[in-house]
Residue, then its C-alpha position, 0 to 999 in steps of 0.5 A: m933891745s931896740d935902739r928906737p928912741s922913746p917918744p917924748r912924754l908929758i913930763d918932758v914937755a913940762e921940764a922943757a917949759g919949766v912948769s909942773l906936770a899938771t900945768a903942762s896938761r892944762a895948757l895942752n888941753d885948753s883947761t882953765g887956770v892957765s893964761a893964754t901966754l903960758a898956754a902958748h909957750v907950753k904948746a910951742v915947747a910941745a911942738q918943738v920936742g915932738y910931743v903927741p898928747n894922749s888920753h892919760a894926760r887929760a886925767l892929770a888936769g883934775g882926776q877926770a877920765a878922758i871919756v865922753g858919754l853919748i846918750v841917744h834915743d836909738v842907735g839904729d835910727p840914721y839921724f842918731g847915727e849921723i850925730a854920733r859920727g860927728v861926736l866920734r869924729e871930734t873925740e878921735k881928733r882930741g884923744y877922747m874915748a866915747l861911751i855910747s848908750q841908747t834909751q829907746r825914747d824911754p825917759h826912765a832909761e835916759l835917767s838910768r844911763i846918766r846915773s850909770l855914766r856918773a858911776h863910771r866917772v865920766n865927766a862930760i855927757v852929750l844928750a842927743g834927742s828930744g825932750y819929753i812932755g808931761t813926764a815926771a822923769e823929765a823933771d828927774i833928768a833935769a835934777e840929775v843934770r843939775s846935780f852932775t854939773a854942780a859937781g863939776g861935770r859938763v853936759a851938752v844937749i842936742g834938741r833939748h831946749r828946756l834943759p839949762v845947759d849948753a845946747v845945739l838946737p835943730d831948726n825944727v819949727n822953721g823946718g816944719v814951716t818950710i816943708m809945709k810951704h813947699l807942699l802948699g806951693l805945689g797946690h796941695r790942700r788935702i795934706g795929712v801928717v805922719a807924726g812921731p810919739a806925741n810926748l816928744t818936744t821934737v814932734e811938738d816943735r815940728l808940728s807947730g811949724l807945719r801948723a804955722a805955715a798952713s794957718s792962712v790956707l787950711d783949717w788945721s783942725a781938719v788936717p789929720v795927724i796920726h802919731g806912731d813910732f819914729t821908725r819905718e814900721g811906724g811910718a807904714s802903719s801910720a800912713a795906712r791909718l791916715l789913708r783909711r781916715d781920708p782916702g782923698l789925701t794928695a800929700v803926706v808929710a812925715l816928721n822924720d825920714p824913717m817914717a817917710v820911707g815907711a809911708l812911701s813903701w806902704l803907699l806903693s805896696s797898696g797900689r798908689r803912685v808916688p807922687s802922681d797919686v800922693s806926694v810924700a815928704g820927710f824931715d832930716d835928710i838921712p843918707v837913704a833919703a836920696d836912694v829910695h825910689p822915688g827920691l824923698t823930698t825932705v828937710r836937711l839938718p846938719m846932723v854930723a855938724m850938730g854932733a861935732q858942735a855938741l862935743e865942742l861945747v861939752l869940752r869947753p869950760p862952763a859959761s855964765r849962761p848956757r850957750r845956744r847953737r842954732t842950726g839952719h835947715e835946707l829944703v831938699p826937693r826930690a821926686s817924691t813930691a809934685p803938684p796934685r793931679r787935679p785941684a783938691a778941695g781942701p779944708r779952708t779957714p772960714 
């Protein structure tokens, strides 16, 4: 038999603090219904006795499982991998477990994942990824979220500005403005766009930023935009279509980095030099953007921090109005963009 003393339990904290077990749990987990003074007292007692919280203590504060659901579009997309890293970093700090599922950008699958998490008695869900344009399923998702929150569940979203819940909002529009201004500033006037699926609000927002920046210089209606999958393969096939449509393009901007990497690869394999013949720019600054050759010029979003912020929001008590956390962005110029070799006569506004 071991002589090692057993670690302090939550009930030991409650008894030492002179409160109930449930009150001790709420105080230690910053739940509602406990005054700041009492919470500080319980935390001080917990520190004195050497209590280390565990996930089961959270369930005592209302029968809730200490599990957070994270729904992403694609676990293979580095953008969502970085977001998940931020979420997991915070769940580990707070003693929660995370259930991660993906939807492959299918709104019907997203609705199914939300319902499945509810069936597993998950009380907090982070939805990461773009909303959908013009689909009945998007309305069904909104209704399911309202039902979940009305029943006491918590939802926070990343990049879903149309849902009435706490949200972390990537700087998609302004990022689009920045990357287009960068290309225009280098002297490019023959610019094509490799975009993701047309039914995603993220694509709509990033395109609107490109369009706003180009409007005083280019005739936007003459700028070729090719939609494809938000993947490396989608970027390669879209770049091929783009250059077949306009072989004289001097710059290609992709609306995420995997597409940009695919476009870069296709251009090099087709005998074009980057950036001497065609400049390439992306969006997000996933880790591989610095490792490809030439290094990819892109817009950096704080993806890990976005995940951490969403987790922090979803674990807070609800506010009277949805909270919004807007991210910044940063231009990261690398070797994939340069001035065009010769002045390019591009489509200008009349």
